[in-house]
KOLRODO-616357 format. One record per residue: residue in one letter; x, y, z of N, C-alpha, C in turn. Coordinates in steps of 0.05 Angstrom, whole numbers, plus 5000, padded with zeros to 4 digits. Last residue first. Example, Ala and Ser with C-alpha at 12.3 -4.5 7.8 and 13.67 -1.06 7.14 Angstrom:
s525749555142527349795143525850015157
a526448865156524649105156526449345156
//
This chain:
x093780631248095580571226094480361207
x090080641289090080861270091680801245
x091480181316088880191304088680421283
x096580331332096280091315093580101301
x095380771364097080811340096780571321
x092480531405091180731388092780771362
x096480201427094080081415092680281396
x099980591446100880401426098480271411
x096880841485097781001461098580811439
x096280411520093880521507094680691482
x101580341537100180131522097780231507
x102380821564103980761540102680541523
x098680771606098480991586099980931561
x100980331632098280321621097880531600
x105880561649105880331631103080301617
x103880961683105581031660105580801639
x101080671722099680861705101280931680
x105380381745103180241732101680431713
x108480811765109580641745107380481730
x104980991804105681171782106781011759
x105480561838102880611825103180801801
x110580631857110080411840107480441825
x109481071890111181111867110780881847
x106480791929105281021914106881071888
x110280441949107980341934106580551918
x113580821974114680661952112380541935
x110280992015110881181993112181031969
x110080512047107680622033108280812011
x115780452063114380272045111880382032
x117980762103118480842075116680692055
x116980522152115580762145115780852116
x120480092157117780042150116280292140
x125680052173125080232150122280192140
x125479692215126679962220126080152197
x123879212196121879382208122879672212
x128278932179127079122160124779282172
x133878802212130978802217129679022200
x139078412187137878682189134878662193
x144678012209141978042199140878322204
x148078512170146478262171146878122197
x147979172144148778982165146878742165
x145879522106147579302096148379102118
x143079902139141579712123143379482113
x145980292164145980032177144379832161
x145580742131148280652138148180372150
x140280872128141480742105144180622112
x139181182171138780892174139880742151
x139581702156141981582167141681282171
x134381662108136481822121138881662131
x128981522099131081312104133481432118
x126882022091125881862113127781632120
x129382182044129982322069129082162093
x126981812008129881842010130681962037
x121381872014122681622021125681642024
x121182462000120282342025121482072032
x122982571949124582671972123782521997
x119282411913121482231918123182321941
x116082861906115082641923117282441930
x118483171868118983231896117983011915
x116483041819118882901828119582951857
x112083291798111683141823114182991832
x113783481749113883661772113583511798
x117782961717115383111722115683291746
x121882611712121382791689118982971693
x121782311757124182481753123782671729
x117281991749117182221767119482411763
x119481591716117381771706117282021723
x123181331749124081451724121981651713
x119681161790121881341796122781491770
x116580791760115381031773117381241780
x120380411747119080561726117780821737
x121480231799123580361783122480521760
x116380021813117680231829119780381813
x115779621775113979851775115080081791
x119979271790119879391763118179641762
x118479141842120979271837120979411810
x113578891833113579141849116179291843
x115378441806113578621793113578891807
x118478181844119778281820118078481805
x114478031882116478241888117778351864
x110877641882110277871865112378091868
x113077441945111477381922110677641907
x118977831964116777641969115277591943
x122578221950123577941952121277741957
x120878731951121878631926122478331926
x119378812002117178831983118178751955
x124378782029122578552030120278572009
x129979021992127579092007125578852006
x134478931960133978751983131378811998
x134679291911135179001911133978841935
x132979841911133379691886133379391890
x132480111959130880201937131080041911
x135879851997133179932004131379981979
x140579771969139179541979136279611986
x141980311958141680121936139979871946
x142580522009140480621992139880431969
x146980202026144480192040142180292023
x151080341990150080061991147380042004
x151780872005150980801977149780521976
x153380802058150880952052149880882024
x158080512050155880392065153280532059
x161280882022160680622010158180502024
x161781312058160581352032159581082020
x164281032101161781172105160381212078
x169080852078167080652087164380782091
x171581352069170981172047168880962054
x172181562121170381692101169581512078
x171981012169173381202151171481332132
x168580982231168980892204170481102188
x167481192280168480912280168880812252
x165381702273167681662291168881392290
x161081682238163481822230165881782248
x157481322265157881312236160581432229
x157881422321158081152310158881152281
x157281982324159681852334160081572323
x152182032303154382162289157082032298
x149181742341149281652313151681772298
x153181682401151181812385151281692357
x153981212454155081342430152681462414
x155980942517154081072500155481212476
x159780342523159680632527157580752508
x155979732537158179892527157780182531
x149779412514151979462533154179632520
x145479252485145979542487148179612506
x144978712490145778812464146379112464
x147178352544145678602538146678712511
x149777872546147777932566145978162559
x153377902504151577672505149277712525
x156278342518154378362496152378132496
x159478142559157478352565155378372543
x162377772528160777682550158677882558
x165178112492163177912482161377812504
x165178772521166478512516164278322505
x162879362485162979182508164578932501
x166279932456164779682453164879512479
x169580372461166980382474165380122472
x172680252401172680432424169880452436
x172379542386172179832379172179992404
x173578902356173579082379173379372369
x170078342327171978562326171678732352
x166177952322168777882334170878092334
x161278082304163077972284165877912295
x159078302350157878062338159677922318
x162078772355162378552374161278292363
x160679082307163479012315163578772333
x155079102296157079092275159778992284
x152679102346151878902326153978872304
x154879552369155379292380154779062360
x152579932334155479912338156279642349
x147179832342148379762316151379762318
x146479992396145779722388147179652362
x148080532393149580342411148980052401
x143980722361146780732351148580542367
x139780682395139880492373142580492359
x140581102428140880832440140980622418
x139181552399141981472400142481192412
x133681592408134581512382137481422382
x133281702462131381522450132081432422
x137182092472137681812480135781622466
x137682632465136882462442137382162447
x139582842512136882912503135882742480
x142882472560142982532531140082602522
x142282292611144582462605144882532576
x137882002626140081862614142482032606
x134282342653134382062660136881922650
x135082862633135082812662135382522669
x134682762578137082872589137282822619
x129482572574131682392566134382502577
x126583022590126382772606128782592599
x127983372550128683432577128583182595
x125683122505128583152507129483212535
x120283192520121482922516124482932519
x119783752521119383592546120483302544
x120983872465122783942487122283792513
x116883742430118983552434120783612458
x113384172428112283912434114483712442
x116884582414115384602439114284332447
x118584422362120484422385118984422412
x113784512334114984242335116884222359
x113385062341111284882351112384602354
x117985242315117585302344115485112356
x117185102262119284972277118985012307
x112885452253112485162250114585022266
x115385952260113185872278112685572277
x118785962217119885962244117785872264
x114985982176116885752177117985732205
x112686482185111086232188112885992191
x117186812175115786822201114086562206
x118786712123120586642145119086632172
x113686432079115086652092116686552116
x111086092046109886142072111286372087
x111585891993111886181999110586252026
x111785371982109185481986109185781993
x117285291979115685251955112885371958
x118885422032119985562009118185541985
x115885072062115585352068116685522044
x117684582042114884652039114384952043
x123084612059122384592030119484682025
x122584622114123884842101123084852071
x120084122121118684372130119884612116
x124183802101121683832085119984052095
x128283822140128783942113126183982098
x125383592186126683852187127083972159
x123283082169121583302178122883572176
x127582742155125582812135124083062144
x130682692200132082732174130082802152
x127082572240128082842239129482902212
x125782052246124682182223125482472221
x127581892295129381852272128381992247
x123481932331125182172328127182142304
x117181732324119981632320121681872313
x112982012349112881722346115581602341
x114482532347113682422373113482122372
x115282602293117682582311116982492339
x109982602274111982412264114282382283
x107683032302106682762306108782552297
x110483472282110783402310109883122315
x108483452229111383432234111883352263
x102983542237103983282226106883242231
x103084062260101783842273102883572263
x105884372222106784362249105684122264
x102784292176105684212176106684182205
x097984522192098084242186100984132186
x099485072196098384922219098684622215
x101185182144103085202166102085052190
x096385112115098784942110100684942133
x093385522137092585242142094885052136
x096285962118095785932147095085642153
x096485922062098985902078098385852108
x091185482039092385742042094785722061
x091984862001090985032023092285302023
x094184521963091284531965090184741986
x098484251944098184531937095284611940
x102683781979100183861967100084171963
x107483682006107483691977104883791964
x106383702060108783842050108683882020
x101883372066101683652072103983812059
x104282882051101982992036101683292040
x108082822091108882852063106682972046
x104682762136106482982134107383032106
x102182282121100582522125102282772123
x106581942121105081982096103382242098
x107781972177109682062156108382112130
x103181772203104182042209105982142186
x103081252181100881442177101681722181
x107981052199107481082171105281272165
x106981052255109181202244108781252214
x102780692258102280972266104481152255
x105580232241103280332226102680622232
x109480182282110180212254107980332238
x109280072336108680342328108780382298
x106179422346108379612347107479882335
x102679002341102379172365104579382367
x102378642299104678632317104378792342
x098878572256097978512283100178512304
x101878752208099678902219098778822248
x105778452184106678632205104278742221
x103178192143104478032164105078212188
x101678642112099578472124100778312147
x106578842095104879002112102678842126
x108478402064110078512086108378672105
x104478342025104978122044106578222069
x099878802004102678762011103078552032
x094778941993095578671986098378601994
x094379482009092479282020093479002016
x098279711978098579712008096779502020
x096179631927098779531934099079501964
x091479921932091279631928093979501935
x093480441937091980321960091780021957
x095480501885097280501908095980381932
x090680481855092780281851094680261875
x088080941875086880671879088980451875
x091581351860090981311888089881031893
x091381291805093881241819093481201849
x086081431794086981151789089581091804
x085581981804084481791823085481511819
x090682431795089382211782088282011802
x093882791820091682901804090182681789
x097782651855098182591826096182721808
x095882811904098482901896098982861866
x090782571906090982861908093782951897
x091682021901089882151882090282451882
x095281931945095981871917094282021897
x092282081990094782221983095482181954
x088181691987087581981986090082141978
x091081201989089181261967088781561965
x093581262038095281252014093481301989
x089081242072090781482070092481492045
x087180722065085580952057087181202054
x091580442086090680392059089080632048
x091680612139093880692121093080642092
x087380342160087080632156089280732137
x089779842165087579872147087080172140
x093379952205094379862180092279882158
x089880082246091580292235092680212208
x087679572255085979792246087580022234
x092279302272090779202249089079432238
x093579592318095279622295094079502269
x089279432351089679722345091479752320
x089678892357087478992341087979282333
x093978862392094278762365092178872346
x091479082438093879212426094179122397
x087478702447086778982441089079132428
x090578252458088878252435088078542427
x092778402507094478372484092878382458
x088478902539089378622533091278622510
x086079352559088979352556090079072550
x080279682528081579512547084479472540
x078080052494077779772487079179582506
x078880572516076380502503075980202501
x083980572537081780702552079080612542
x087080362496086480192519084180312536
x087480822464086080582454085280402477
x090581152497087881232489086181002479
x095180832500093780902524090880982518
x096780852446095980602458094380642483
x098081392442095981282426094981022437
x102381422479099981592482097581472467
x106181062458104881002483102381172488
x107281372410105881122408104681032435
x109881852431107581852414105981602414
x114681852462112081832475109681792457
x120281422448118781672443115881642453
x123581062500121781072477120681352473
x126180972546127881042523126181062498
x120981222587123481082585125181172561
x116881602587116581352571119181212567
x114382102610115981902624115581632610
x110882462588113482432576115282232590
x105882432618105982402589108782352577
x106881992674106482252663106982242633
x106481442682106181612705105681902697
x103480912650104581182644104281372668
x101980382650103080492675104180782672
x100180242600098580172623099480312648
x104080412565101380522562099680472587
x108380092582108580382584105780512583
x106479582568106979652596107079952600
x106279632513103779582528104179652557
x111679722501109679922495107079882511
x113779222518114679472530112579692526
x111278872482110878842511111579092526
x113379052435110579092439109879062469
x118678882441118179162439115179222445
x117978302443118978452466118378752465
x111678102414114478152412115478322435
x106877692450107677942437110777952434
x105676992438106477222455107277462438
x099676742407102576782407103377012425
x094176772405095476622427098476642428
x094076842336092576852361093876672382
x096176872287098076892309096676902336
x091876832252094076642250095976642273
x088777272263087777012272090076812272
x091877672237091477682266090577412277
x091277502185093977502197093777512227
x085777582179086877312176089677292189
x085778132184084377972204085377682203
x088478262138089678332163088378172186
x084978102097087677982099088878032126
x080678442110080378152112083078012114
x082778952100082078882127081778582130
x083478912043085778952061085178872090
x078078872028079978662021082378672040
x076079352047074879102057076878872052
x079079702016079279712045078279452057
x077179571965080079531972080479532002
x071879721969072479441964075379381972
x072580271976071180111997071779821994
x074780411928076480421952075180281975
x070280301895072880161891074580171916
x066380641914065880361915068580201912
x068981121902068381061930067880761933
x069081101846071581111861071181031890
x063681101834065280881827067980871842
x062081611855060981371865062781131859
x067982061861065381971851064481701862
x070982491909070982241894068082171885
x071183201897070382971914070282721897
x076683431856074083451870073583211887
x083683531867081383411854078883461870
x089183931857086983871876084683771860
x095683751840093083831830090983751850
//
């Protein structure tokens, strides 16, 4: 449902939530002042400072180095500038979740509740000054999901926005292909965009990505090296770290020097080539269960049990409504990564992009519980 412009009370509310979220993130930034950047952030900073051409970004997708380069042009290239960029993006994510929540649900209160969850999230606050691509990735993915599920525009504008947002997501993290490709098809079908427009959307996304794939092929012999390199990491993490051997695995000594050592492998080769069908099914099931029910950091920190309850209530409510399609985004965005979620230790930053949509669903749970309580009170008073 498309809502009108926000009223004064709603604007004051979201303004207060944004201020609250920014304050928490500035405190998080101040708490790590003087600490060295994480290795990945060091790499991104170096790429942004030395970018020889738009697509020469090593084993990284080019989207985040481009954004960092633009930020550095205005604010300088210091470590503090990089950290500040992700603090500001994390704050912008609060506003985006508010807007997407109110528009997709048709209820301003759901947008405000979801934005408060994002603003107050300990996991997102702690991550905000890291200087990594995670906040930009989440913004791109939520924007893409909003465009895919909204019923607010004519076919021409919807097609244009799908192409732009879909390309942006994959330029930041190619792993999101599991969400972008099927949801473009779904949005085209549901919005009756037609085969011609759907083909054009895919063509635009491909045109933006082909130079990256060409660079990866020329430099590493694999057009999808920027995402498949992580399959090498997880293969080694699973087998060598635990003392087992596998086809293509490095020796323990080689692994100790380089976590990415050994023969190259694709995600398909790692998942389906090194595991039996039974293990594949079991691991995927376990990964989705840990992500969406038990082990997600947003469930394990302070107030985590409340978030888990509200998330599960929100899922149950959405499954009975037309807006159930919103659940497709977190499930598809997790995609093949679900296979490695059960590995320990696991870096939950890998699935950071899914978190904002989970908070939006939890906000639906809050609204459902509140509505039920109001009905109960009315019945008691009427009885």
